[in-house]
C-alpha positions as CSV (number, residue, x, y, z in Angstrom):
1,X,92.2,100.6,94.8
2,X,93.1,104.2,94.7
3,X,95.8,105.4,92.3
4,X,97.6,108.7,92.7
5,X,99.5,110.2,89.8
6,X,102.2,112.8,90.3
7,X,103.1,115.0,87.4
8,X,106.8,115.8,87.0
9,X,107.8,119.3,88.0
10,X,108.0,121.8,85.2
11,X,110.9,124.2,85.1
12,X,109.7,127.8,84.4
13,X,111.9,129.8,82.1
14,X,113.9,132.4,84.0
15,X,112.3,135.3,82.1
16,X,109.0,134.4,83.9
17,X,110.6,133.8,87.3
18,X,111.2,137.5,87.7
19,X,107.9,138.6,86.2
20,X,104.7,137.2,87.9
21,X,102.5,139.0,85.5
22,X,104.3,137.3,82.7
23,X,103.6,133.9,84.2
24,X,100.0,134.7,84.7
25,X,99.6,135.9,81.1
26,X,101.4,132.8,79.8
27,X,99.0,130.3,81.6
28,X,95.9,132.4,80.9
29,X,96.8,132.3,77.2
30,X,97.0,128.5,77.3
31,X,93.7,128.2,79.1
32,X,91.9,130.5,76.7
33,X,93.5,128.7,73.7
34,X,92.2,125.4,75.1
35,X,88.7,126.7,75.4
36,X,88.9,128.1,71.8
37,X,89.6,124.7,70.4
38,X,86.5,123.4,68.7
39,X,84.9,120.4,70.5
40,X,83.9,117.6,68.2
41,X,80.2,116.7,68.3
42,X,78.7,114.5,65.7
43,X,74.9,114.4,65.4
44,X,72.7,111.4,64.5
45,X,69.0,111.9,63.8
46,X,67.0,108.7,63.7
47,X,64.0,108.1,61.4
48,X,61.6,108.5,64.4
49,X,63.1,112.0,65.0
50,X,65.2,111.2,68.1
51,X,68.5,113.2,68.0
52,X,71.8,112.1,69.6
53,X,75.0,114.1,70.1
54,X,78.3,112.3,70.3
55,X,80.9,110.6,68.1
56,X,80.7,108.3,65.1
57,X,82.8,105.2,66.1
58,X,82.4,103.2,62.9
59,X,80.5,103.9,59.7
60,X,80.0,101.4,56.8
61,X,77.4,100.9,54.1
62,X,75.6,98.4,56.4
63,X,76.1,99.7,59.9
64,X,76.7,102.8,62.0
65,X,78.2,102.6,65.5
66,X,77.6,105.9,67.4
67,X,78.8,106.8,70.9
68,X,76.4,109.1,72.7
69,X,77.0,110.9,76.0
70,X,73.5,110.1,77.1
71,X,72.8,106.6,75.8
72,X,76.3,105.0,75.4
73,X,77.1,103.0,72.3
74,X,74.3,102.7,69.7
75,X,74.4,100.3,66.7
76,X,72.0,101.3,64.0
77,X,71.2,100.2,60.4
78,X,71.3,102.9,57.8
79,X,67.5,102.4,57.3
80,X,67.1,103.6,60.9
81,X,69.0,106.9,60.3
82,X,67.4,110.0,58.7
83,X,70.6,112.2,58.9
84,X,74.1,111.9,60.1
85,X,76.1,115.1,60.6
86,X,79.8,115.3,61.3
87,X,81.5,118.4,62.8
88,X,85.0,119.2,63.9
89,X,86.7,117.1,61.3
90,X,89.6,118.3,59.1
91,X,91.6,116.5,56.5
92,X,89.7,113.3,57.3
93,X,89.1,110.7,54.5
94,X,85.6,110.5,53.2
95,X,83.6,107.8,55.0
96,X,81.6,105.1,53.3
97,X,78.3,106.5,52.2
98,X,75.3,105.9,54.4
99,X,71.9,105.5,52.7
100,X,69.4,107.5,54.7
101,X,65.7,108.3,54.3
102,X,65.0,111.6,52.5
103,X,61.2,111.7,52.8
104,X,61.4,114.7,55.1
105,X,63.3,118.0,54.9
106,X,66.7,118.0,56.4
107,X,67.2,119.6,59.9
108,X,69.3,122.7,60.4
109,X,72.9,122.7,61.5
110,X,73.9,120.3,64.2
111,X,74.9,123.0,66.7
112,X,71.5,124.7,66.6
113,X,69.8,123.9,69.9
114,X,66.6,125.6,68.6
115,X,66.0,122.8,66.1
116,X,62.6,121.1,66.7
117,X,61.8,117.6,65.5
118,X,59.0,117.6,62.9
119,X,57.0,115.1,65.0
120,X,56.5,117.3,68.0
121,X,52.8,117.8,68.5
122,X,51.9,115.7,65.5
123,X,53.0,112.1,65.9
124,X,51.2,111.1,69.2
125,X,54.5,110.8,71.2
126,X,56.0,112.8,74.0
127,X,59.3,114.6,73.4
128,X,62.2,115.6,75.7
129,X,65.2,117.8,74.8
130,X,68.3,117.8,76.9
131,X,70.6,120.7,77.3
132,X,73.2,118.9,75.2
133,X,70.8,119.2,72.2
134,X,69.7,115.6,72.2
135,X,66.0,114.8,71.6
136,X,64.2,111.7,72.9
137,X,60.8,110.5,71.6
138,X,58.6,108.2,73.7
139,X,56.3,108.4,76.7
140,X,56.7,110.6,79.8
141,X,56.2,108.6,83.0
142,X,56.6,111.4,85.6
143,X,58.4,114.5,86.6
144,X,58.9,114.7,90.4
145,X,61.6,115.3,92.9
146,X,63.8,117.0,90.3
147,X,63.8,113.9,88.1
148,X,62.3,113.1,84.7
149,X,61.4,109.5,84.1
150,X,61.0,109.0,80.3
151,X,60.5,105.8,78.3
152,X,62.4,106.4,75.0
153,X,61.7,104.6,71.8
154,X,65.3,104.0,71.1
155,X,66.8,103.8,74.6
156,X,64.0,102.4,76.7
157,X,63.4,104.0,80.1
158,X,65.6,106.8,81.2
159,X,65.8,108.7,84.5
160,X,67.0,112.2,83.8
161,X,67.9,115.0,86.1
162,X,65.5,117.9,85.6
163,X,68.3,120.4,85.6
164,X,69.7,118.7,82.4
165,X,66.4,119.0,80.5
166,X,65.7,122.0,78.2
167,X,62.2,121.2,76.9
168,X,59.3,118.8,77.4
169,X,56.3,118.3,75.2
170,X,53.5,115.8,75.9
171,X,51.2,114.5,73.2
172,X,48.4,113.5,75.6
173,X,46.8,115.1,78.5
174,X,48.6,114.7,81.8
175,X,48.0,115.8,85.4
176,X,50.1,118.7,86.5
177,X,50.3,120.1,90.0
178,X,51.8,123.5,91.0
179,X,52.4,124.6,94.5
180,X,49.3,125.9,96.2
181,X,46.9,124.9,93.3
182,X,44.6,122.1,92.4
183,X,45.8,119.5,89.8
184,X,45.3,120.5,86.2
185,X,44.6,118.2,83.2
186,X,46.0,119.1,79.8
187,X,48.9,118.8,77.5
188,X,52.2,120.2,78.8
189,X,54.9,122.3,77.2
190,X,58.0,123.0,79.3
191,X,60.5,125.4,77.8
192,X,62.8,128.2,79.0
193,X,61.9,127.5,82.7
194,X,58.2,128.0,82.1
195,X,55.6,125.2,82.4
196,X,52.4,125.7,80.3
197,X,49.4,123.5,80.7
198,X,47.1,123.5,77.7
199,X,43.7,122.8,79.1
200,X,40.4,124.6,78.7
201,X,42.5,127.7,79.5
202,X,46.3,127.9,79.1
203,X,48.0,128.2,82.4
204,X,51.7,129.1,82.7
205,X,53.9,128.9,85.8
206,X,57.6,129.1,86.6
207,X,59.3,125.7,86.8
208,X,60.2,126.4,90.4
209,X,56.5,126.1,91.4
210,X,56.1,122.7,89.8
211,X,55.3,119.9,92.2
212,X,54.9,117.1,89.7
213,X,53.6,115.7,86.4
214,X,52.1,112.2,86.0
215,X,49.9,110.6,83.3
216,X,47.1,109.5,85.6
217,X,46.9,112.0,88.5
218,X,46.1,109.2,91.0
219,X,44.3,106.7,88.8
220,X,45.7,103.2,88.4
221,X,48.2,102.7,85.6
222,X,51.5,100.8,85.0
223,X,53.2,103.9,83.8
224,X,53.1,105.4,87.4
225,X,55.4,102.6,88.7
226,X,59.2,102.5,88.6
227,X,61.8,100.7,90.7
228,X,65.3,99.4,91.2
229,X,66.9,96.1,92.2
230,X,70.5,95.5,93.5
231,X,72.2,92.2,94.1
232,X,75.7,91.5,95.5
233,X,77.1,88.0,95.7
234,X,80.4,86.7,97.2
235,X,81.4,83.0,97.1
236,X,84.5,81.3,98.5
237,X,85.5,77.6,98.6
238,X,88.6,75.7,99.6
239,X,90.0,75.8,103.1
240,X,87.1,78.1,104.0
241,X,83.6,78.0,102.6
242,X,81.8,81.2,102.7
243,X,78.8,82.7,100.8
244,X,77.4,86.2,101.1
245,X,74.3,87.6,99.4
246,X,73.1,91.2,99.7
247,X,69.9,92.2,98.0
248,X,67.9,95.4,97.9
249,X,64.8,96.4,95.9
250,X,62.7,99.5,95.6
251,X,59.3,100.0,94.0
252,X,57.5,103.3,93.9
253,X,54.3,104.7,92.5
254,X,53.9,108.5,91.9
255,X,51.2,111.0,91.2
256,X,51.9,114.8,91.0
257,X,51.9,115.2,94.8
258,X,52.1,111.7,96.3
259,X,54.6,108.9,96.5
260,X,54.0,105.3,97.5
261,X,57.3,103.6,98.3
262,X,58.0,99.9,99.0
263,X,61.6,98.8,99.7
264,X,63.4,95.7,100.8
265,X,66.9,95.1,102.2
266,X,68.3,91.7,103.0
267,X,71.7,90.4,104.1
268,X,72.7,86.7,104.4
269,X,76.2,85.3,105.1
270,X,77.4,81.8,106.0
271,X,81.0,80.8,106.8
272,X,81.9,77.2,107.2
273,X,78.3,76.3,108.0
274,X,77.9,79.0,110.6
275,X,75.6,82.0,109.9
276,X,77.0,85.4,110.6
277,X,74.3,87.4,109.0
278,X,70.6,86.7,108.4
279,X,68.2,89.7,108.3
280,X,65.4,91.2,106.3
281,X,63.8,94.6,106.3
282,X,60.7,95.7,104.5
283,X,59.4,99.3,104.6
284,X,56.2,100.7,103.2
285,X,55.4,104.4,103.2
286,X,52.9,106.8,101.6
287,X,53.8,110.5,101.3
288,X,51.5,113.4,100.5
289,X,53.3,116.7,99.6
290,X,51.4,119.7,101.0
291,X,53.6,122.5,99.5
292,X,57.2,123.2,98.7
293,X,58.4,122.5,102.2
294,X,56.0,120.2,104.1
295,X,54.6,116.7,103.5
296,X,52.6,114.2,105.6
297,X,53.0,110.4,105.9
298,X,49.7,108.8,106.8
299,X,51.2,105.3,106.3
300,X,54.6,104.2,107.7
301,X,55.1,100.5,108.2
302,X,58.2,98.3,108.8
303,X,58.8,94.6,109.1
304,X,62.2,93.5,110.4
305,X,63.7,90.1,111.0
306,X,67.2,89.4,112.4
307,X,67.9,85.8,113.6
308,X,71.3,86.8,115.1
309,X,69.9,89.7,117.0
310,X,67.3,87.2,118.5
311,X,64.4,89.0,116.7
312,X,61.9,86.6,115.1
313,X,60.1,89.6,113.7
314,X,59.4,93.2,114.6
315,X,56.5,95.2,113.3
316,X,56.4,99.0,113.5
317,X,53.4,101.0,112.3
318,X,52.8,104.8,112.6
319,X,52.3,108.2,111.0
320,X,54.7,111.1,110.5
321,X,55.1,114.7,109.3
322,X,58.1,115.7,107.2
323,X,60.0,118.8,106.0
324,X,62.3,119.5,103.0
325,X,65.4,121.1,104.4
326,X,66.9,121.2,100.9
327,X,65.1,120.6,97.6
328,X,67.5,121.6,94.9
329,X,68.7,120.1,91.6
330,X,71.8,118.5,93.1
331,X,70.9,118.3,96.8
332,X,67.8,116.9,98.5
333,X,67.4,116.4,102.3
334,X,64.2,115.5,104.1
335,X,63.4,114.8,107.7
336,X,60.3,113.3,109.3
337,X,59.1,112.3,112.7
338,X,56.0,110.9,114.3
339,X,54.4,108.4,116.7
340,X,54.2,104.7,116.1
341,X,53.3,101.4,117.8
342,X,55.8,98.5,117.8
343,X,55.4,94.8,118.4
344,X,58.3,92.4,118.7
345,X,58.5,88.6,119.0
346,X,61.9,87.3,120.1
347,X,63.3,84.0,118.6
348,X,64.2,82.5,122.0
349,X,64.2,83.8,125.6
350,X,65.3,82.6,129.0
351,X,63.0,80.7,131.3
352,X,60.2,82.8,132.8
353,X,60.8,85.6,130.3
354,X,58.1,86.8,127.9
355,X,58.9,86.3,124.2
356,X,57.0,89.4,123.1
357,X,57.2,93.1,123.7
358,X,54.6,95.8,122.8
359,X,55.3,99.5,123.1
360,X,54.5,102.9,121.8
361,X,57.4,104.3,119.8
362,X,58.8,107.6,118.4
363,X,60.3,107.4,114.9
364,X,62.7,109.9,113.3
365,X,63.9,109.6,109.7
366,X,66.4,111.5,107.6
367,X,67.0,111.0,103.9
368,X,69.9,112.9,102.3
369,X,70.9,112.7,98.6
370,X,73.6,114.7,96.8
371,X,74.9,114.5,93.2
372,X,78.7,114.7,93.5
373,X,78.9,114.5,89.7
374,X,76.6,113.7,86.8
375,X,77.1,110.0,87.4
376,X,78.1,109.7,91.1
377,X,75.5,110.2,93.9
378,X,75.9,109.9,97.7
379,X,72.8,108.8,99.6
380,X,72.5,108.7,103.4
381,X,69.4,107.4,105.2
382,X,68.9,107.2,109.0
383,X,66.0,105.8,111.0
384,X,65.9,106.1,114.8
385,X,63.3,104.5,117.0
386,X,62.8,105.1,120.7
387,X,60.8,102.6,122.7
388,X,60.4,101.0,126.2
389,X,63.5,99.3,127.6
390,X,62.1,95.7,127.2
391,X,61.7,96.4,123.5
392,X,65.2,97.7,123.0
393,X,64.9,101.3,124.2
394,X,66.7,102.7,121.2
395,X,67.5,101.4,117.7
396,X,68.8,102.9,114.6
397,X,69.3,101.8,111.0
398,X,71.9,103.9,109.0
399,X,72.8,103.4,105.4
400,X,75.4,105.4,103.5
401,X,75.7,104.6,99.8
402,X,77.7,105.7,96.7
403,X,75.8,105.1,93.5
404,X,77.7,105.2,90.3
405,X,75.8,105.2,87.0
406,X,77.7,102.8,84.6
407,X,75.3,102.9,81.7
408,X,71.6,103.6,81.1
409,X,69.8,101.5,83.8
410,X,72.9,99.9,85.3
411,X,74.5,101.2,88.5
412,X,77.4,100.1,90.8
413,X,76.3,100.6,94.4
414,X,78.6,100.6,97.4
415,X,76.9,100.7,100.8
416,X,77.9,100.8,104.5
417,X,75.1,99.7,106.9
418,X,75.1,100.1,110.6
419,X,72.3,98.5,112.7
420,X,72.2,99.3,116.4
421,X,70.0,98.0,119.3
422,X,70.7,99.5,122.7
423,X,69.2,96.7,124.8
424,X,69.1,93.4,122.9
425,X,67.1,90.5,124.4
426,X,69.1,87.6,125.7
427,X,68.7,84.1,124.1
428,X,67.4,81.0,125.9
429,X,71.0,80.0,126.7
430,X,71.7,83.4,128.4
431,X,73.9,84.7,125.5
432,X,73.4,88.3,124.8
433,X,73.5,89.5,121.1
434,X,75.9,92.2,120.1
435,X,74.5,95.7,120.1
436,X,75.9,96.7,116.6
437,X,76.0,95.0,113.2
438,X,78.1,96.4,110.4
439,X,77.9,95.5,106.7
440,X,79.8,96.7,103.7
441,X,78.1,95.7,100.4
442,X,79.0,96.0,96.8
443,X,76.4,95.2,94.1
444,X,75.1,95.9,90.6
445,X,71.7,97.7,90.5
446,X,69.2,97.8,87.6
447,X,66.5,100.5,87.3
448,X,63.2,99.7,85.6
């Protein structure tokens, strides 16, 4: 549902109607005055050094409830708080006292973004500072594709946009890859747009040349893996009985210049005992980034099943080369193309018709991602396959999604899916499946 609000018209005093410069000066003064108002930002520093910026919702002698722009609502005991700073308050009653640890010197003023936690470089943990001034303590999982995946002590795993990160410090040696160079092993300090690798010799490069940072550099390790799962369910009973289930899952493993991606998409729907959707799609790909613009895909495999399209299963295996059309903080768009081989087994066929089809194929893919806001992202993927006529001749799989971040690892996903097969294979009864299938799915997604 979309709601539209109309503000009532405001009558402008006649003295301004005859003087446009006066009108402009009037509104400019209001705008400047609004910006001049101090923004309230309370600061909470945990005993482990993590620093959060937001608003104190409730404060008693036994409990503190804090609303952070990054982490949402936090509920902490006073023993977990080193310091609580309030700003922007006037004529407010004194809150109940909070007992905090005083075994370390107090930090500087809350508005000082140059403040550095005492544990950086000394406590065996990695640290990340956001441009809001918040500090997270934990373990860095990777930096790649303009994202920072960080496992925080207090907030668990967070996927942050690199453009929102001010500083990164690692406590252990990690693998770092810059464009056109070999991977380097050493502790990393990222600050003021400069990435410094502290190895046998310190190497500093602009952030724009960074390809990726991972803990293992290609070796096995659980910290290289991350993923997402989304489920949407709709049930109806009464005069009509209908059930619909839409599921998708994604699992990826990253090194500084490679990405192994496994994803699944399934749709099932039943109305009054009659199936009107039953399909599964599994994709496996392995990308090696060569430089800022080019990557190769030595592995590109897909399994597809669609009972209503008369496809028992379809296997497509090939290779591809790809190019980054855009690779910015808010916009990423890649395209790839390459040769493949496709094998299809049909569920049923007419008499004297073969139930399999083997064919060389050409595969083209486009992946588009744009951050509309800090929480709303539009994602568009397109896969086109050209084959021989008896294998379908032309197929495409197009998905357009809106992904809204609700809180931490929880997303609301709305997707429109269009599957198209130019020449479907007729069934044993002579019926010809429809060329196009459309799906509109709504589900909750969890990142891990």
